[in-house]
Every structure is written in structure tokens, then in C-alpha cells.
N, C-alpha and C positions, 0 to 999 in steps of 0.2 A: 738217506741224507735228509735232514730236517732243517727247515728255515727258522732263523731266529727272529722273533718279532721285536720291534722297537718298544722300549718301555714307554708307557703312556704317562703323561703328567698327572699328578695327583689332583683330584677334584674335577668338576665339569669345566669345559671350555667356555670362556666368556668373551664377549665383544665389548670393548670400551667405546661408548658413544658420547662420553661426557664432553669431548671437545668438538662434537658436531654442532654446527650453527643451526639456529632455528630457521624454519621456512619464513622468509620475509612476509610481513603482514600485507604489503602491497600485492605480493604474488597470490596470497590467499584470496584477497578481494577480486583479483583478476580471474582466478579460477572460478569463484562463485558467480561472477558476472557471466562467464561463458556457460556455466551450467544452467544459468537462468535464461539466457537468450540464444545460445548456440545449440539449440536442440530442436527437434521437430515440434514438440509442444510449444516451446517458446516462439518459434518462427510463426506457426499458425496463429497463435494467440496475438502476436504483434500485428500480423497481417489482418486478422479479423478486426482488431481494434482500429487500425488505420482505415480500413474500409468503412467501419461504422462511423468514424469521425467524418470522413468525406461524405458519406451518405447523409449524416445529420446536417452537414453544411448545405448539401444540395437540396434536400427536402425543405429545409428552412428557407433557403433562397427562393425556391419555387413558390412556396406559400406567400412569402413577402411580396414577390413580384406580381402574383395573380391577384392579390388583395390590396395592392398599393399601400403596404404598411411601411412604417419607419421602424427600423431596428438599429440600435446602437451597439457599442462595444460590450456593454453589460449583457445584452441579449445573446451575443455570440459566445461570450464566455460561459454563460449558462448552458448553451447548446453543447459546448465542449465538455462541461463538467459531468453530464449524465453518462456518456460512454466511459469516461475515466472511472467513475464510481462503480459502474457495472462490471467491467472486465479486468481492469489493471490490478486490483487486489489479488487476483489469482496468481500473479507473478511471485509475490513474497511467499504465498502459501506453497507453491511448487518449490521455491528455493529452499524453504525450511524442511519440507517433508521428503526431499529427494533421497536423503541418506536412509530413510526408513521405507519409503515406497518403491524406490528404484534400485535398491540393493547396492548403493555406493558407499554405505557407511563404513564397511571394513577397510576399503581403500582410503577414504577420507581420514578416518580416525587412526589409521596406521601411519599415514604420512604426516599427520598433525594430531598427536595424541591429546593436545590441550583443546578440549571441546569448546571452552569459552572463546578462544581465539577464532574458531571456525564460525561460531554463532555471530560474533561481532563482525567478522568478515562478510557474512551473509547480510547482516544489518546494514553495513556501509554500502554494499553493492545494491541493496534494495533502495536505500535512500538516494543514491546517485541516479539509479534508473528512474525513480519516481520524479526527481527534480528535472531530469532530461525530458521525460515524456510530458510533464506539465509545461515546461518551456516551449516544446514543440507545439503543444495544443494552444498555448497563448499566442504563439506566432501565427498559427492558422486562424485564430479568432481575429487578430489584427488584419491579416490579409483578407479575410472574408468581409470584415467591416469596410475596408477601403473599396473592394470590388463591388460590394452591394451599393455603396453610396454612388459610385460611378454609374452603375446601371440604373439606379432609381432617380438620379438627378438631385438627390438631397445632399446637404452638407454632411461630411463625415462626423458622426456623433460619438464623442469619447465620453460617455456618461458613466464611467466606472471610476470611483474614487480610489485613491491609493490604499486606504485602510480596508476597503471592500476586497480588493484584489489580494491583499496580504492574508486576510482571514479566509478567503476561498482556498488559497494555497495551503494555509495551515490546516484547514479541515480535510483537504485531500490527503496531505501527508499523515494526518492523524488516522485516517481510515486505512492507509497503507500499513502503518505501524500496528494498527489493531489487527489486521489480517495476519501480520507477522507473528504477533503474540498468540493469537488463537491457533495458528499452525503449530507453534511450539507446544501448546497444551495438548492438541490432538495427535500430533505426529502422523497425520493421515491426510492425504490430499482431498479425498472425498469428504472426510469429516470436517476438515478445516474450511473447505469451500461452503459446505452446507451450513456450518455454524456461523460463518461470516454473513452469508446472505440472510439467514433468519434474523440475526441480531441487528445487522446494519440496515436492512431493507424492509423485511416483513414485520418485525416487531414495532417499529415506529408507525407504520401505516395502519396495521390492524389493531394493536393493543393501545398504543399511546393516543391514537386519534379518537378511539372510543372513550378512553378515560378523559381526554380533554373536553369531549362533548358532554359527558355525563356528570363529571365532578368539578365543582368550582375551584377546588384547591389543586387540581392536577397541573395547571400551568405553572404553579409555584414549585412543585415537587419534581415533575418529570425532567426538567433540565439538569438536575443533579445525577440523573441516570442515563441520559442520552446526549451524545456529543452534538448531534445535529440541532437539537432544541437549544442547547446551551450556547452554541456558536452562531446561530442564526441572527440574533439581534445585532451582533457586531458587523454583520454583512449588510446592514441597512445603510442607505445613503443618508447623508446629513439632512435632517428635517423631514425624512420620509416617515409618514404616520402609519404606513401599512404593516411595518414590522415591529411596531412598538408594543404589541400585545404582550410579548415577553421582554421583560426588562433585562438590561445588561447585568450579568451576574458573574464576576470573575471566579467566585467560589464554586459556582456550578460548573464552569469550564474546567477548573482544576479537578473537581470531584469526578466528573464524567471521564476525563482523560486518565485519571488514576484507576478508575474502574475498568475501562475497556482497553487501555494501552499498557499501563505500567503493571497492573496486577496480572494479566495474562502473560506478559513477558517474564515476570519474576517466577510465577508458577511453572511456566513452560521451560524456562532455563533450568530450574531445579529438576524437572523431569528429564531433560536432555542429558544433564550431567550424571543421572543415575540409570538411564535406560541403556539396554544392550541391543544394538542393531542385530537383526537376524537375517 
């Protein structure tokens, strides 16, 4: 007795997914936010950053009280800026390189094949995170300024003008986005972190400082290549002569941002769209 087999349809079987709706962009942003913060690396990095901010406030307050110094809101903001510049750019680097360094690319790009949407979701999550952390830091600076004035017996000094605060925030966001773009270029957490710290911290201190001391034309040229030098004059208080060595130059600001934010983003996006996660 032989069994009869059912006739198979002609051609390979296909699945029609044309009517399937896209993953909502808000959900992509939420996923990227969780991938950036709800991990062991993200948790410990946020914890270390928070402890470093509190340590910076505590050490500064101790020095101020022991030496009977007066410090205003501008000083506390500068105390907050240093830890943010040192540690927080690691977050966008990890957010970008997770698909290549942590083997999540196959899952991510299978659930959302349009890589541009994934990159944009990462970018939005990074910007929201950066704004939130900066807001918390500024709040800590306000609190530290009030508490310090009450301990010292001085009047609370709000010596930071609005344009100064705006440019400090702009510079912090520019460095966040710079780290994001460099991570897109390298697609490697160690490479992105090393590249960022060399370009953002070591290069200005070692190379630019030497050039500024040796070459008379360096102050006019370096701002076109470095965001810190191009944005520093805009952070000077009205009538402050100490930061007028470098003139305000909007062309230098635009050029340095194009060089270190826009160009890495464009080149890195091109690499992301063509690379194959392994």
C-alpha cells in the first residue's frame, strides 16, 4: 500500500509582509534608550559620573570653606562641566557601537531593516539623554551655589549670564554629537573612545597649546580646527578682558562643527549603511 503525496504548489513559498506596519519611531528611540542606560555598562557609567559630580562639589566646597573664598554660579557650572566632558561622551559611543561590539546587530537590523531609522533613533536618544544629564548638572550647580552661600555667609552670587550658559550647553552637546559621529566612523567602542579623547582632550592640550605659544598666527587659525577654541570667546562675560585674546568668529564655529560633528556623522553613516555586522 503506497501513500499519495499532496501536490506542491509551483514555485517557492513566499510570505507577504507588504501590509506589515513599520516599527514606530518612538519605540525605536525607547529601545535605544534602554540599550544605552539599562545595561551593566550604562549603570556603572552613570553611577561613576554621579559620584564624580558629587565628589567635585564636595572637594570644591571644602577648598572654598578652608580658604574663605567666594564662588558664584559660574564657578559651580565650571565644576560640573569637567566631569560631563570626561565621562558622558562614552554613552553615545556605546550606543552606536553596540550593534558591532555586542553582537546585537542581527537582531536590531532584522527587526528594523532600515538602518538610517536605527541611527536616527540612537541620535534622538543620545540628545535626550545629554539634555537630561546637563539639566540635572545645572540643577546641582544651583543647589551647590545656594548651599555654599548659606555656609559662607555671602550673598548668593549669580554671575553667569544667559549667553554664557547657552554656549556652555551648546559646547557640551557638540562634544556629545562629536563622540556619536566618531563612533559611527570607527564602529568600535575602544576605538571610538580612544579617538574621542585624543581629539577632544589631548590634541588641544599638547599640540594646540604648543602651536599657540610658538606661532603668532596660530590663534587665528586654530579656532577653525577646534571647537573649544572657536566657542570659548562666546562664553566670556560682557566686558571680560580675559577671554578676548580670541575674537568671536562665527565662521570658525561653523567650520569646526562641520569638521568634527557633521563630517564624521556623514562618513560614519555611509559606513553603517554599507557594513555587515558579524
